[in-house]
C-alpha positions, 0 to 999 in steps of 0.5 A, a space after each residue: 539464569 533459567 527465571 530470566 531465561 524463561 522471562 525472556 522466552 515467555 515475553 510476547 510483547 515484541 511478537 505483538 509490535 512485529 506483526 502490528 508491523 507486518 499487519 501496517 506495512 500489508 496495508 501501505 502496499 496495498 494502498 500503493 498498489 490502488 493509487 498507482 491502478 487509479 494513477 493510471 486509470 485516470 492518466 489514461 481515462 484524461 488521455 481519451 478525453 485529449 484526444 476527442 477533444 484535439 479531433 474535434 478543434 481539428 476537424 
């Protein structure tokens, strides 16, 4: 029984899978933040272009 417990304590394959999962989650969060910021910037740029086009056609 102690041999089984000792093997369980030394087994690190589960820890490696958890580490890879955490790294993947961190990368996913980074991508989501970057995409959100990019989307906001693009929306702002297109809104400025639309405003300028609106002002030129009205004048």
